[in-house]
C-alpha positions in Angstrom: -7.4 22.6 -11.8 -4.9 20.4 -10.6 -5.3 19.7 -7.1 -1.7 19.6 -5.0 -1.1 17.3 -2.5 0.9 17.3 0.7 2.2 15.4 3.8 1.8 18.1 6.4 -0.9 19.7 8.1 -2.9 22.4 7.7 -3.2 25.7 9.4 -6.1 25.3 12.0 -8.4 28.1 10.3 -7.9 26.6 7.3 -9.1 23.0 8.5 -11.9 25.1 10.4 -13.0 25.9 7.6 -13.1 22.4 6.3 -14.1 21.0 9.0 -17.5 23.4 8.6 -18.1 23.2 5.6 -18.2 19.1 5.7 -20.1 19.2 8.4 -22.6 21.1 7.2 -23.6 19.7 4.5 -23.7 16.2 5.8 -25.1 17.0 9.0 -22.2 15.5 11.1 -22.5 15.8 15.3 -19.1 15.6 16.1 -16.7 16.7 13.7 -13.2 16.0 14.1 -10.9 18.5 16.2 -7.9 20.2 15.0 -6.2 18.6 18.0 -7.1 14.8 17.0 -5.1 15.8 13.9 -2.2 17.0 15.4 -2.0 13.9 18.3 -3.4 11.5 15.7 -0.7 9.7 12.4 0.0 10.6 8.4 -2.3 13.4 7.2 -2.6 14.3 3.6 -4.2 17.9 2.8 -5.1 19.0 -0.9 -5.3 22.1 -2.0 -6.5 24.0 -5.0 -4.5 27.2 -5.5 -3.9 27.4 -2.0 -7.8 27.0 -0.4 -7.7 23.5 1.6 -10.3 20.9 -0.5 -9.7 17.7 1.6 -7.8 15.3 4.3 -7.0 12.1 5.3 -5.1 10.6 7.7 -4.4 7.3 8.9 -5.8 6.6 12.7 -5.1 3.9 14.9 -6.9 1.9 17.7 -5.8 0.3 20.8 -4.9 -3.0 19.2 -3.0 -1.9 16.7 -5.5 -1.4 13.5 -4.9 1.2 11.3 -8.0 2.7 9.1 -7.8 5.9 6.6 -10.3 8.6 7.6 -10.8 11.2 5.5 -12.9 14.6 4.4 -13.9 16.2 1.3 -15.1 19.5 0.9 -18.6 19.4 -1.1 -17.7 20.1 -4.9 -14.5 18.0 -4.8 -15.6 14.7 -4.7 -15.8 12.9 -7.7 -12.1 14.7 -8.4 -10.1 11.3 -7.2 -9.0 13.4 -4.4 -9.5 10.5 -1.8 -7.8 7.7 -4.2 -4.7 10.4 -3.7 -4.7 10.1 -0.6 -5.5 6.3 0.0 -2.3 5.6 -2.6 -0.2 8.1 -0.3 -1.1 6.8 2.5 -0.8 2.7 1.1 -4.8 1.8 2.6 -7.0 0.0 0.7 -10.3 0.4 0.0 -11.4 -1.6 3.3 -10.5 0.4 5.7 -11.8 3.7 4.6 -14.2 6.1 6.4 -14.1 9.2 4.3 -16.9 12.1 4.2 -17.7 14.2 1.4 
């Protein structure tokens, strides 16, 4: 299937399903909150037939440095979704924090 990339926030329910699936696999204790996503910078959402399978965003620190953060649904890790998101957000690989 083709992955569709959109430059927009996903719905909160789809976002929560993605975060739950990633947190379950990685054991992440403090997953990203939807409110933080809404208040943040640019976002790329990846969909497979309408299902949110990935989310990438730029985050900034207090001194203006930006880093790329992404969440990829288990089973989609090897589909180069992170690389496409990185290109769309123009981020170098060194600045990445990806949870797959």
